[in-house]
C-alpha positions, 0 to 999 in steps of 0.5 A, a space after each residue: 312463450 310467443 308465436 308468429 304465424 305468416 299467412 302465405 296461402 288462403 285465409 281459411 288455411 291461415 284461420 286454421 294455423 292460428 287457432 292451432 298456434 294460439 291454444 296454448 299462449 296468451 292472446 297478446 303474444 301472437 303476431 300475424 304477417 299478411 299481404 295487404 290485399 287479405 288483411 281485412 279479411 284476416 282479422 275479421 276471420 281470425 278475431 285478432 286486433 288490427 295491431 296484432 296483424 302486420 302488413 308484408 310487402 317485399 319493399 318492407 322486408 327490412 321493416 317487418 323483420 326488425 319489428 318481428 325481432 322487437 316483438 319477439 326480444 329475448 325469449 326462448 323458443 318462440 313458435 313461427 307457424 308457415 304455410 307451405 305454398 308454392 308462392 311467397 317465398 319472400 315470406 317463407 325466408 322472413 320466417 326461416 330469418 327468425 330465432 327458432 324452429 319453423 313449423 311449415 304446414 304441408 297442404 296434407 295437414 302435416 307438419 315439417 320443422 326447418 330451421 335456417 341451417 337445414 333449409 340452406 343446407 336442402 336448398 344447395 342440395 336441390 339448386 338445379 333446374 326448376 320447370 319453366 322456360 328454356 333460354 337458347 343462346 345461339 353462339 355457334 353454327 346453324 347445324 349445331 343449334 339444330 341439334 341442340 334445340 332437338 335434344 332440348 325438345 326430347 328432354 323437356 318436352 312441356 318447356 317453351 324454348 326462346 332463342 337469341 338466333 342470329 341471322 343464318 338460324 332463321 329457319 329453326 323452329 323456336 317458341 320466341 325468338 330474339 336477335 342475338 347481341 348484347 340487347 338481346 341478352 339483357 332484355 332476356 334478363 330483364 324477363 318476368 318470370 325469369 327463365 328456369 335454364 339458360 343453354 350457352 354452347 361452347 363449340 369452339 367457334 369464337 364469340 368467347 367474350 359474348 358467351 363469357 358475358 352470357 355466363 355472368 348474367 343472372 338468367 337462370 340454371 347454366 347448362 353447357 353443350 359442346 360440339 359433340 351435343 353432350 351437355 352438363 350443368 355449369 356448377 358440375 366443375 368437375 366435367 367443366 375441367 374435363 371439358 377445358 382439358 379435352 379442349 386443350 388437347 384437341 388444340 395441341 395443348 397439355 393442361 399441365 404444360 399450360 399451367 406450369 408455364 402459367 405458374 412461371 409467368 406469374 412468377 416473373 410477372 411477381 419478380 417485376 413488380 418487385 423490382 418496379 416498387 423498389 425503383 419507385 420507392 427509392 430516392 433517385 426514380 423520380 429525380 435526383 434529391 439536392 442536398 440542400 436543408 431547409 429548416 423552418 424555426 417555429 420552435 423555441 431556441 433552446 429546441 432549435 439548437 438541439 434540432 440544428 445540431 441533429 440536421 448538421 450531423 445528418 445532413 452536412 449540407 447548406 442549411 437555410 433557415 426561415 426565421 420569423 422576426 422575433 427569432 432573427 437572433 438566431 441566424 447564427 445557427 443557419 448558413 443563409 437566413 430569409 426573414 418569414 413575413 407571409 405578407 411580405 412578396 421579398 419572402 415569397 420570391 425567396 421561398 420560390 427559389 428554394 422550390 424551384 431552380 438550381 439552389 433549391 432544397 432537398 429537405 424540408 424540416 418542420 418542427 412540430 413541438 407544440 409551441 404555436 406558430 400553427 399557420 406558418 407551420 401549415 403554410 410552410 408545409 404545403 409548399 414544395 420545399 423538399 421532403 418533409 422531415 418532422 421533429 417534436 419535442 422530444 427530437 424524434 425525427 420522423 418522415 412525412 411520407 411514412 403514414 403510420 409515424 405520422 399518424 402515431 405522432 397526430 394521435 399522441 398529439 391529440 391524445 397529450 392536447 385532450 389529456 391537458 383540456 381534461 386536466 384543466 377542466 377537472 382543475 375547474 371543477 374540483 380545485 376552487 378558485 384563489 378568491 373568497 366571498 364572506 357573508 356578513 352574518 356576524 358583528 364587526 368584531 367577529 368579521 374583523 377576526 374572520 378577515 384576519 384569519 381568512 388573509 393568514 389562510 389565503 394570502 394572495 386571494 381576493 376577499 368580497 363581502 356580502 354584507 347588510 346595510 347596518 354592517 356597510 360602515 363598521 365592516 366594509 374597509 375589512 375586505 377588498 370589495 363588498 356587495 350590499 345584500 339586497 334580494 330584491 335588487 337585480 343588480 345583487 343577483 347579477 354580482 351573485 352570477 359573476 362570483 358563481 360562473 365566469 373568471 372572477 367566480 368565487 373559490 370559498 364562501 364563508 359563513 359567519 355561525 357566531 350566534 348573534 342572530 343573522 339567521 336568514 343570512 346565514 341560510 341565504 348564505 348556505 343556499 347560494 352556489 359560490 364555491 365551498 362553504 366554510 364555516 365560523 364559530 365565535 371561538 374562531 374555529 372553521 371548518 368546511 361544510 363538506 367535512 360532516 364529521 366536523 358539521 356533526 360535532 359543531 352542530 353537537 356542540 351548538 345544540 349543548 351550548 344552547 340548551 344547557 347554557 343559554 336558557 336565560 341569555 337568549 331570552 330575548 326575541 323569542 317566543 314563548 312557546 320556544 322558551 318553554 321548549 327550552 325550559 322543558 329541555 333544561 330539565 334533562 341537564 338537571 337529570 344528567 346532573 343528577 345522574 353525575 352526582 350519583 355515579 361520583 357518590 356511588 364511587 365515593 362510598 366509604 371503605 373498611 380500613 381496620 388491619 386484619 387480626 394477627 395469625 398465631 404462628 405454631 412451633 412447628 411453623 417456626 422451626 421451619 422458618 429457622 430451617 429454611 432461612 438459617 441463622 438470617 432468618 433467627 436475627 430477623 425474627 
């Protein structure tokens, strides 16, 4: 369990609170929040470490709150202790904002458990005037202000009254005064300490705007006086509504009739706004749309033919085509054609004629089919050539003013492009390129067989070879290109880098494992990151290294063949310890042969082929057989 102590009183009281909290918790599970002026004295008196004491400031409220949340983490039931003094309200609010229940230590030694919800409820219930100075807004006559001032002196005898008074009320005796105006109100807002209460007279004598401005300013608890010297708090909506109703009755108006008239005016305003919106959204509100259509030819010929058939069906008017130079053969689909070249002045003059004048176009058809020509689409779309209509590759159409459909189109377009880009990256990462690299770790005869098999598996793939210097002459002609193996040459490693990344990277790396030496080349081939590795044995069989089952079978076959059948043939160029180990392993071969012979001997043991002795039949048995088989059974006997 963790605990936090907020020091918002004297250091002695804070030390007592820390001693009461740290009784049942580890030393590192305690934090204290103090003001900067009390930090050193509190650390010396409490015995806490400096990193356990956080400095509180109103400017660092969020920083301290974040540090405390990080300290509490996900621990449940933290202890939060705070002193219930008359100052440091921000520190108490910080304590209540933390998780858990806050223990407020009262001056008499008692503690009170308080949560944030309970604190807000108590604050709402006790929200009202507090002891302090009073601001009187003198937006009334001098006689009325004198009565209000006398009532305030009677109700708050200890309070100082600050008056914002006009010139005719100069004889009123207040503790401090300022001229009535906007500047005086703003200066009263900036006063510290703030006013506990602000009095606004609503006597029906004008200055409604000034009273409303004073009402909206954060001057303090608002209290209202009428011309009868009645007062009530502004938060009492019932009394405020009764005051407004009384004011309307004195003016000869009925509140119910006024509300009905207001509802009628609001209803008429709503109907007028609906009619205005329909007129604005209609096509004929701003200007009449000409019937002509301009089509930007930024798609393939087949799609343009399909688009033009739909445009002719929807707009049986004059169709003008903006054709790039490579699509001028499609001029028969339009009534008029303008060759589109952004660098030609004649093309811009034709576009100006289509944008302005008597022969201007009413609609502009833009094919957004994902077939390039993005610059031309962007330039033409920004020109004032009429209402823009967009076609996609599925022959769907929508207006460019429909932002919802336009957003759906761009989302679909970018989503399709992202899927295509992801597919290309996935293919690049998973599908190897059609290019093969062969490591020359076998003899020329084996390399010839391997090259022939690779030509059969990858008929169109170029085959590159990494050959040692001894195999360049006998095996270089078997491949499309070759590189001499020289690990100490920078040119060799640059070639390996080009085979690893780039447009000419290799998709497969073939490492011949034919038991013909070249162990170093085989190890180098397995370490090179040049595509998927494939091995060949001396029988012409091949498998991918990533196929672990086939690799395990190959390694088992290789060990079996080397240990049991190549004891004397592999003697050359071997050290004596390895040869002795080979002889030792060969004894297991002999034991395995002895076990096989023993098993054959066990299964080939002699069997007893003698016929069993005949069983003598009694006369009762013969009579039973005759009865059961009849004459056939007797003849059989």
